[in-house]
C-alpha positions as CSV (number, residue, x, y, z in Angstrom):
1,M,0.0,0.0,0.0
2,T,1.3,3.5,-0.9
3,P,-0.2,6.2,1.4
4,I,-1.5,9.4,0.0
5,L,0.1,12.6,1.3
6,T,-2.1,15.6,1.4
7,L,-0.8,19.2,1.8
8,T,-3.4,21.5,3.5
9,D,-3.5,24.8,5.4
10,D,-6.7,23.7,7.1
11,P,-6.3,20.3,8.7
12,P,-9.4,18.8,10.4
13,D,-9.4,19.0,14.2
14,A,-9.6,15.2,14.2
15,A,-6.4,14.9,12.2
16,E,-4.6,17.2,14.6
17,R,-5.8,15.1,17.6
18,L,-4.8,11.9,15.9
19,I,-1.3,13.1,15.2
20,S,-0.9,14.6,18.7
21,N,-2.2,11.5,20.4
22,G,0.0,9.2,18.2
23,L,3.1,11.2,19.2
24,D,2.0,11.2,22.8
25,R,1.6,7.4,22.8
26,F,5.0,7.0,21.1
27,N,6.7,9.3,23.7
28,Q,5.0,7.5,26.6
29,Q,6.2,4.1,25.3
30,R,9.7,5.4,25.0
31,T,9.9,7.3,28.4
32,G,7.4,5.4,30.5
33,V,5.7,8.5,31.6
34,V,2.6,10.5,30.5
35,H,4.5,13.6,29.5
36,S,2.3,16.2,27.8
37,R,-0.4,18.3,29.3
38,P,-2.0,21.5,28.0
39,L,-1.8,24.7,29.9
40,A,-3.7,27.9,29.3
41,V,-4.2,31.2,31.2
42,L,-7.0,33.2,29.7
43,I,-8.0,36.8,29.8
44,T,-11.7,37.1,30.1
45,G,-13.9,40.2,29.9
46,P,-15.5,40.9,33.3
47,D,-18.9,41.8,31.9
48,S,-19.1,39.6,28.7
49,G,-17.3,36.6,30.0
50,N,-15.7,36.3,26.5
51,V,-12.1,35.3,26.1
52,L,-10.1,38.4,25.0
53,G,-6.6,36.9,24.9
54,G,-4.2,34.9,27.0
55,L,-1.5,32.3,26.9
56,I,-1.5,28.8,25.4
57,G,1.2,26.3,26.1
58,R,1.9,22.9,27.5
59,T,4.2,21.1,29.8
60,S,6.2,18.1,28.7
61,L,9.0,16.0,30.2
62,G,10.0,18.8,32.6
63,L,9.6,21.7,30.2
64,L,7.0,24.5,29.9
65,F,6.4,25.4,26.3
66,I,4.8,28.8,25.7
67,D,3.2,28.4,22.3
68,L,1.1,31.6,22.0
69,L,0.7,34.8,24.1
70,F,-1.7,37.6,23.1
71,V,-2.8,40.6,25.1
72,P,-5.2,42.9,23.3
73,G,-3.8,46.4,22.5
74,E,-6.2,48.2,24.9
75,L,-4.9,46.0,27.8
76,R,-1.2,46.3,27.1
77,G,1.1,48.2,29.5
78,Q,-0.9,47.0,32.6
79,G,1.3,44.1,33.6
80,I,-1.2,41.5,32.3
81,G,1.4,39.8,30.1
82,A,3.7,39.4,33.0
83,R,0.9,38.0,35.1
84,L,0.0,35.5,32.4
85,M,3.6,34.3,32.3
86,G,3.8,34.2,36.1
87,Q,0.7,32.0,36.4
88,A,1.9,29.7,33.7
89,E,5.4,29.4,35.2
90,D,4.0,28.8,38.7
91,E,1.8,26.0,37.4
92,A,4.7,24.5,35.4
93,I,6.7,24.4,38.6
94,R,3.8,22.6,40.3
95,R,3.9,20.1,37.4
96,G,7.6,19.5,38.0
97,C,9.1,21.6,35.2
98,S,12.5,23.1,35.6
99,Q,12.7,25.3,32.4
100,S,10.5,27.3,30.1
101,V,11.1,27.7,26.4
102,L,9.4,29.8,23.8
103,F,10.1,31.6,20.5
104,T,9.1,35.1,19.5
105,I,9.6,37.2,16.4
106,A,12.2,40.0,16.6
107,F,9.5,42.7,16.1
108,Q,7.2,41.2,18.7
109,A,8.4,40.8,22.3
110,P,12.0,39.6,23.0
111,D,12.6,42.6,25.3
112,F,9.4,41.7,27.2
113,Y,10.6,38.2,27.8
114,R,14.1,39.4,28.8
115,Q,12.5,41.5,31.5
116,L,10.9,38.3,32.8
117,G,14.3,36.5,33.0
118,Y,14.3,34.8,29.6
119,E,17.6,34.6,27.7
120,E,18.1,34.1,24.0
121,F,19.6,30.7,23.0
122,G,19.1,30.8,19.3
123,R,17.9,32.8,16.4
124,T,17.0,32.0,12.8
125,D,16.7,34.4,10.0
126,S,13.5,34.6,8.0
127,G,13.7,37.4,5.4
128,T,14.4,40.8,7.0
129,P,16.1,41.0,10.5
130,D,12.7,42.1,12.0
131,F,11.3,38.7,11.0
132,A,14.0,36.6,12.7
133,R,12.7,34.0,15.2
134,V,14.2,34.4,18.6
135,F,14.4,31.3,20.7
136,M,14.4,31.9,24.5
137,K,14.6,29.9,27.7
138,K,14.3,30.5,31.5
139,T,15.2,28.3,34.4
140,L,12.1,28.1,36.6
141,K,12.5,28.4,40.4
142,A,9.8,28.0,43.0
143,K,9.0,31.2,44.8
144,R,10.0,31.2,48.5
145,A,7.2,31.3,50.9
146,G,7.1,33.8,53.8
147,P,9.6,36.6,54.7
């Protein structure tokens, strides 16, 4: 049997779940642990209850992966992005993670992440310098309780 390969920019949700679940099973068989768990911190409108933005990531084998972070323009500059990151990092520590990794685009938010303690560990060009992908990491440390 020769499989058919289909290129698409709109994969069905079921296909994404099948691929993700298949990779999860493979990794679990190799490592002996259930390793991947979604993580989200959502910004919700106080009156509407609608999601306005937030953070989407996952924890896996001791790492927190920040996949997406979006704060609407009208909410920027209020510390919400830092609070999103802090909540995600705190939960990752509770889940046993020791590091966080992410990538951003040079014109987006590398300075924001640096202010939160992230350091660049790689960069790849993608057209103009403003489009470079900046790969960043941070060692996660549990916050000390009390004075």
